[in-house]
N, C-alpha and C positions, 0 to 999 in steps of 0.2 A: 175212418176218419171221424173226428167229432169237432163240432164248433163249440167254443168255450166263452166267447164273449159277443157283446152287441156288434162289435166290429165284422163278425162273421156274415151278418146280414148285408153290410156294405161291400165287403170283399166277397166276390162270387165264389160261394162254397163249391160249387160243381167245377169251376175252373181250377181252383186249388187242388181238389180231389183229383182231377184229371193230371195235373202236373206231378203231384206226389206219385201217382200210379206210373207215370212215364219214368221217374227216378227209379222206382222199385223194379221196373222191367229192365232198365239198362244198367243199373249199378248194382252188382252182386254184393251181398254182405251189408246192404243198409239196413239198419234196425230201428231207426227213428227219423222221422221228419217233423218239425215243429215250426209253425209260423206264428209270430207273435208282434204285438205293437211295439214300438220303440220305447214304451214305458214299461214293458215287461209282462203284458197281459197276453195269455195264450189265445189265439184266434182259431187255429186248426192244428190238428196232429194225427199222425199215423205211427204206430210204434208196435213192436213185438218186445220191447223192454219193459220191465216192470219198474215204472216211475211215474211220478206225478207231473204232467205236462205244465200245470200251473206253476209249480215250484221250478222246474227246470226253465221255463219261459224267462222268469225273473232273474235266475242266475246267468242265463246265455246272454241276456241284454246287458247285465252288469259287466260280464267278462268282455264283451265286444267293446263296451264304452271304455273300459280301463285299456284295452289294447289301442283303441283310437287315441286316447289321451296320452298314452306312453309314446306312440308313434310321433305325436306333435311335439312332445317334450324332448326327444332325442334328435329332433330336426329332420324326421323322415316325412315322406309325402303322406296324405290321408290314408289311413288304413281302411280297407274295404271288408276284411275278414280276420278271423282269429282261429287258431287251431290248438287242439290238445291232442297228443298222441301218447298212447300207452301200449303195454304188451297185450291188452285186450281189445284194442281198437283205436279209432280216432274219432274226433269231434270237429266238425267245421261250422263256424258261425259266421254268417255274412249279412251285411246291412243291405237292405233293399230300399233305395232312395227314389221314391216315386212322389205322387201327389200327397202322400202320407207315408212316413217311414215305417217300415217293418223290419224285422229280423227273421232269418231263416237259419235253423239249426239242422244239421245232418249228421247223424251218428252212425258209424260203421264198426262192424266186428273185424276180426283178424282177417277175413277173406277180402275186405275192402282196403285198398291201399290209400294212403293219404291223397295221392295224386287223382285217384278215381273220385273220391268224395269231394275234393275242391272243385274238379271240373263239374260233377253233377250239381253241386251246390251252386256255382255260378251260372250254369246253364238254367236251373230251375228258378233261381232268383231273377234272371233276366226275364223269363217267360211269366212269372207271376207279377213283376213290375208292369209289364206290358198290359196285363189284364186288370190291374187295380186302378 
């Protein structure tokens, strides 16, 4: 796991690392965990995937914001997560509403079902929210 922004000093890096390790041990097929600020700056990441966490942080935040806006536009209640599913795996992006808003992205390969990723993301987000 690496810290990427000044927010990492404020967000307890050891607590985030611990939560990321918990997800890895419980949810098979997870290939990336990424915590970012609500404005798209990467705070912490863990990944086996070949990607740039800074770019992915910006895109996941935009994707989640678009989902939240679309949910409002069509008269749904507030969206707390957005998902993408492909033949190669799934991505769950979830908003963490704490003292400061963050976004958690969890990527899984074909071994990880969408249900497993969503459950893992929600659990991890709740634990991180309680620690930040």
